[in-house]
Structures are given as structure tokens and as C-alpha cells.
Backbone as a printed PyTorch tensor [residue, N CA C, xyz], in Angstrom:
tensor([[[-25.7280, -11.8450,  76.3240],
         [-24.6600, -11.8370,  75.3430],
         [-23.4020, -11.1640,  75.8830]],

        [[-23.3510, -10.9500,  77.1970],
         [-22.1610, -10.4040,  77.8240],
         [-21.0010, -11.3540,  77.5460]],

        [[-19.8250, -10.9570,  77.2030],
         [-19.2740,  -9.6130,  77.2200],
         [-19.3630,  -8.8660,  75.8810]],

        [[-19.7520,  -9.5290,  74.7930],
         [-19.7980,  -8.8600,  73.4880],
         [-20.8270,  -7.7350,  73.4540]],

        [[-21.9690,  -7.9630,  74.0790],
         [-23.0380,  -6.9690,  74.1310],
         [-23.4980,  -6.8440,  75.5730]],

        [[-23.8400,  -5.6200,  75.9580],
         [-24.3230,  -5.3920,  77.3100],
         [-25.6910,  -4.7380,  77.2390]],

        [[-26.4750,  -4.9090,  78.2790],
         [-27.7980,  -4.3040,  78.3090],
         [-27.6730,  -2.8000,  78.1220]],

        [[-28.4870,  -2.2540,  77.2540],
         [-28.4490,  -0.8350,  76.9540],
         [-27.6390,  -0.4850,  75.7170]],

        [[-26.8620,  -1.4420,  75.1850],
         [-26.1170,  -1.1870,  73.9490],
         [-27.0930,  -0.9270,  72.8070]],

        [[-26.6940,  -0.0390,  71.9110],
         [-27.4640,   0.2120,  70.7000],
         [-26.7570,  -0.4880,  69.5550]],

        [[-27.5350,  -1.1590,  68.7170],
         [-26.9610,  -1.9130,  67.6130],
         [-27.6390,  -1.5200,  66.3030]],

        [[-26.8940,  -1.6330,  65.2090],
         [-27.4720,  -1.4680,  63.8760],
         [-27.7720,  -2.8560,  63.3420]],

        [[-28.9570,  -2.9970,  62.7560],
         [-29.4470,  -4.3080,  62.3510],
         [-29.8060,  -4.3100,  60.8690]],

        [[-29.3230,  -5.3180,  60.1590],
         [-29.6960,  -5.5610,  58.7670],
         [-31.0180,  -6.3220,  58.7840]],

        [[-32.0910,  -5.6690,  58.3900],
         [-33.4160,  -6.2780,  58.4700],
         [-33.8020,  -7.0300,  57.2030]],

        [[-33.0910,  -6.8440,  56.0980],
         [-33.5470,  -7.4070,  54.8250],
         [-32.5460,  -8.3080,  54.1210]],

        [[-31.2930,  -7.8980,  54.0030],
         [-30.3060,  -8.6450,  53.2200],
         [-30.1010, -10.0670,  53.7450]],

        [[-30.1720, -10.2640,  55.0430],
         [-29.9590, -11.5970,  55.6180],
         [-30.9720, -12.5980,  55.0770]],

        [[-32.1560, -12.1240,  54.6750],
         [-33.1790, -13.0250,  54.1250],
         [-32.7510, -13.5940,  52.7710]],

        [[-31.9060, -12.8590,  52.0570],
         [-31.3980, -13.3290,  50.7720],
         [-30.1430, -14.1810,  50.9320]],

        [[-29.2630, -13.7630,  51.8420],
         [-27.9740, -14.4470,  51.9960],
         [-28.0220, -15.5760,  53.0200]],

        [[-29.0220, -15.5500,  53.9010],
         [-29.0980, -16.5460,  54.9690],
         [-28.2780, -16.1250,  56.1690]],

        [[-28.3850, -16.9140,  57.2230],
         [-27.6020, -16.6800,  58.4400],
         [-26.5330, -17.7480,  58.5390]],

        [[-25.4100, -17.3810,  59.1270],
         [-24.2850, -18.2970,  59.2590],
         [-23.8950, -18.4410,  60.7260]],

        [[-23.2200, -19.5180,  61.0320],
         [-22.7190, -19.7460,  62.3790],
         [-21.9170, -18.5300,  62.8360]],

        [[-22.2440, -18.0290,  64.0120],
         [-21.5460, -16.8780,  64.5670],
         [-22.2620, -15.5580,  64.3440]],

        [[-23.2280, -15.5100,  63.4090],
         [-23.9990, -14.2810,  63.2190],
         [-24.7760, -13.9680,  64.4880]],

        [[-24.8910, -12.6890,  64.8150],
         [-25.6790, -12.2510,  65.9650],
         [-26.9830, -11.6880,  65.4230]],

        [[-28.1040, -12.1390,  66.0120],
         [-29.4120, -11.7120,  65.5260],
         [-30.2520, -11.1140,  66.6550]],

        [[-31.1510, -10.2200,  66.2650],
         [-32.1700,  -9.6780,  67.1650],
         [-33.4650, -10.3870,  66.7860]],

        [[-34.1890, -10.8630,  67.7990],
         [-35.4000, -11.6240,  67.5130],
         [-36.4550, -11.4030,  68.5880]],

        [[-37.6940, -11.7070,  68.2180],
         [-38.7860, -11.6930,  69.1860],
         [-38.6370, -12.9220,  70.0600]],

        [[-38.5960, -12.7360,  71.3600],
         [-38.4500, -13.8630,  72.2770],
         [-39.6930, -14.7500,  72.1810]],

        [[-39.5230, -16.0580,  72.0650],
         [-40.6750, -16.9540,  71.8690],
         [-41.6480, -17.0030,  73.0440]],

        [[-41.2060, -16.6030,  74.2310],
         [-42.1110, -16.6370,  75.3810],
         [-42.8780, -15.3380,  75.5540]],

        [[-42.6340, -14.3860,  74.6890],
         [-43.3330, -13.1140,  74.7350],
         [-42.9090, -12.2730,  73.5560]],

        [[-43.6600, -12.2940,  72.4900],
         [-43.2160, -11.6610,  71.2490],
         [-43.0790, -10.1540,  71.3560]],

        [[-43.4650,  -9.5670,  72.4710],
         [-43.2630,  -8.1310,  72.6550],
         [-41.8650,  -7.8440,  73.2010]],

        [[-41.1170,  -8.8920,  73.5340],
         [-39.7830,  -8.7620,  74.1060],
         [-38.7310,  -9.0920,  73.0610]],

        [[-37.7740,  -8.1910,  72.8480],
         [-36.6820,  -8.4520,  71.9150],
         [-35.5060,  -9.0590,  72.6710]],

        [[-34.7760,  -9.9100,  71.9690],
         [-33.5940, -10.5390,  72.5570],
         [-32.5030, -10.5630,  71.5020]],

        [[-31.2810, -10.8290,  71.9240],
         [-30.1420, -10.8870,  71.0120],
         [-29.3340, -12.1340,  71.3550]],

        [[-29.0340, -12.9400,  70.3350],
         [-28.2690, -14.1790,  70.5200],
         [-27.4430, -14.4500,  69.2730]],

        [[-26.5390, -15.4170,  69.3960],
         [-25.6520, -15.8140,  68.3010],
         [-26.1540, -17.1160,  67.6700]],

        [[-26.0970, -17.1850,  66.3340],
         [-26.4900, -18.4000,  65.6250],
         [-25.4560, -19.4760,  65.9290]],

        [[-25.9350, -20.6420,  66.3510],
         [-25.0630, -21.7400,  66.7500],
         [-24.6750, -22.5930,  65.5520]],

        [[-23.6260, -23.3480,  65.7190],
         [-23.2330, -24.3060,  64.6790],
         [-24.1310, -25.5300,  64.6850]],

        [[-24.9460, -25.6620,  65.7270],
         [-25.8660, -26.7770,  65.8110],
         [-26.9200, -26.6470,  64.7220]],

        [[-27.1320, -27.7030,  63.9690],
         [-28.1360, -27.6860,  62.9110],
         [-29.5170, -27.7680,  63.5230]],

        [[-30.3630, -26.8400,  63.1390],
         [-31.7500, -26.8470,  63.6160],
         [-32.6250, -27.5410,  62.5790]],

        [[-33.7230, -28.0530,  63.0390],
         [-34.6250, -28.7940,  62.1650],
         [-35.6090, -27.8650,  61.4570]],

        [[-36.0740, -28.2980,  60.3120],
         [-37.1650, -27.6460,  59.5660],
         [-36.9350, -26.1690,  59.2970]],

        [[-35.7240, -25.7890,  58.9490],
         [-35.4550, -24.4060,  58.5650],
         [-35.4530, -23.4220,  59.6970]],

        [[-35.3680, -23.8790,  60.9160],
         [-35.3200, -22.9840,  62.0620],
         [-33.8710, -22.7740,  62.4850]],

        [[-33.6510, -21.8130,  63.3680],
         [-32.3010, -21.4830,  63.8230],
         [-32.1420, -21.7800,  65.3000]],

        [[-30.9950, -22.3480,  65.6520],
         [-30.6490, -22.6390,  67.0340],
         [-29.7710, -21.4940,  67.5130]],

        [[-30.2220, -20.7520,  68.5200],
         [-29.5380, -19.5540,  68.9940],
         [-28.9960, -19.7540,  70.3990]],

        [[-27.7540, -19.3180,  70.6180],
         [-27.1120, -19.4440,  71.9270],
         [-26.5640, -18.1110,  72.3930]],

        [[-26.6220, -17.8920,  73.6920],
         [-26.0200, -16.7030,  74.2870],
         [-24.5330, -16.9350,  74.5220]],

        [[-23.7550, -15.8730,  74.5480],
         [-22.3100, -15.9890,  74.7780],
         [-21.9910, -16.3910,  76.2130]],

        [[-22.8310, -16.0030,  77.1630],
         [-22.6230, -16.3140,  78.5680],
         [-23.4540, -17.5570,  78.9050]],

        [[-22.9180, -18.7220,  78.5890],
         [-23.6740, -19.9750,  78.6790],
         [-24.2130, -20.2720,  80.0760]],

        [[-23.5270, -19.8290,  81.1090],
         [-23.9580, -20.1010,  82.4800],
         [-25.1740, -19.2750,  82.8890]],

        [[-25.3950, -18.1630,  82.1850],
         [-26.4730, -17.2590,  82.5770],
         [-27.2210, -16.7630,  81.3430]],

        [[-27.7110, -17.7080,  80.5270],
         [-28.3550, -17.3160,  79.2870],
         [-29.5850, -18.1690,  79.0200]],

        [[-30.7070, -17.5140,  78.7880],
         [-31.9090, -18.2140,  78.3290],
         [-31.8360, -18.2080,  76.8110]],

        [[-31.6120, -19.3800,  76.2310],
         [-31.4330, -19.4690,  74.7860],
         [-32.1100, -20.7210,  74.2470]],

        [[-31.7230, -21.1770,  73.0770],
         [-32.3980, -22.3150,  72.4410],
         [-32.3000, -23.6050,  73.2430]],

        [[-31.3630, -23.6840,  74.1620],
         [-31.3190, -24.8580,  75.0390],
         [-32.5420, -24.8940,  75.9350]],

        [[-33.1430, -23.7170,  76.1830],
         [-34.3290, -23.6100,  77.0270],
         [-35.6190, -23.5480,  76.2010]],

        [[-35.6350, -22.7000,  75.1580],
         [-36.8840, -22.4850,  74.4210],
         [-36.9220, -23.1060,  73.0380]],

        [[-35.8910, -23.8330,  72.6460],
         [-35.8930, -24.5170,  71.3530],
         [-35.4530, -23.6030,  70.2140]],

        [[-35.4950, -24.1450,  69.0040],
         [-35.0550, -23.3830,  67.8440],
         [-36.1010, -22.3410,  67.4510]],

        [[-35.6620, -21.3450,  66.7090],
         [-36.4800, -20.1790,  66.3650],
         [-36.7720, -20.1810,  64.8580]],

        [[-38.0340, -19.9900,  64.4720],
         [-38.3430, -19.8750,  63.0460],
         [-37.8770, -18.5210,  62.5040]],

        [[-37.5800, -18.4440,  61.2120],
         [-37.1280, -17.1740,  60.6300],
         [-38.1110, -16.0240,  60.8320]],

        [[-39.3840, -16.2990,  60.9590],
         [-40.3810, -15.2310,  61.1360],
         [-40.1890, -14.4790,  62.4580]],

        [[-39.4970, -15.0550,  63.4300],
         [-39.2380, -14.3980,  64.7080],
         [-38.0150, -13.4870,  64.6450]],

        [[-37.1810, -13.6660,  63.6300],
         [-35.9210, -12.9280,  63.5490],
         [-36.1560, -11.5800,  62.8720]],

        [[-35.7640, -10.5080,  63.5600],
         [-35.9150,  -9.1540,  63.0180],
         [-34.7440,  -8.7750,  62.1260]],

        [[-33.5450,  -9.2910,  62.4250],
         [-32.4010,  -8.9760,  61.5890],
         [-31.0840,  -9.4020,  62.2010]],

        [[-30.0410,  -9.2440,  61.3930],
         [-28.6820,  -9.6040,  61.7970],
         [-27.9510,  -8.3270,  62.2330]],

        [[-27.3180,  -8.3930,  63.3930],
         [-26.5560,  -7.2530,  63.9130],
         [-25.2680,  -7.1040,  63.0910]],

        [[-25.0140,  -5.8760,  62.6120],
         [-23.7610,  -5.6790,  61.9020],
         [-22.8680,  -4.6240,  62.5410]],

        [[-23.3830,  -3.9130,  63.5730],
         [-22.5480,  -2.9360,  64.2550],
         [-23.0760,  -2.6870,  65.6620]],

        [[-22.1870,  -2.7380,  66.6390],
         [-22.5330,  -2.4130,  68.0270],
         [-22.0560,  -0.9990,  68.2970]],

        [[-22.9930,  -0.0960,  68.5650],
         [-22.6640,   1.3000,  68.8220],
         [-22.3410,   1.5690,  70.2870]],

        [[-22.5480,   0.5840,  71.1390],
         [-22.3230,   0.7710,  72.5690],
         [-23.4540,   1.5520,  73.1950]],

        [[-23.2050,   2.1710,  74.3200],
         [-24.2510,   2.9130,  75.0310],
         [-24.3590,   4.3290,  74.5680]]])
């Protein structure tokens, strides 16, 4: 997610309200990576419509990002929350 977020940044995450309001294009979310649910990742919700209630997530650095173009769309159960503040390092 460089340059908006860098490795080691601390973020505040809304874990509950997003479930009521939904996610919108441009929202940044923290989620369990589908290739290893013990690994957390951060990506932006894309304007691309995902199928069956899932979310299509893209990294800001398209040339160097493992995102939904590689692992497909993400079900809501994988999403931990929506980032609302980047505290930096």
C-alpha cells in the first residue's frame, strides 16, 4: 500500500460499524490474507464489482502488490475492519 501506508505503520481500525454501513470504493481494510489466515494484509476496496457479496481489493502500488488480481475477491468474513486513521510508525 506504499506510499499511503508503509510496513510498520500503526493504524486504528473500525471493527464493527463497517458491518452496518458497508464498505465503499476507496475504503482501506485490514484482512486475513487468503493464502494464510495467520497473516494480516491491508488493501483498498476497488470500484470493481465483486461477485456474491465479496470484495475486490487492490494495493496502491499496482506494480508490486499481491491483491485480488492474484488471489481473487475476499469474503466479508476475512475482513477485520476498515482503517480510519494511520498513526505512522
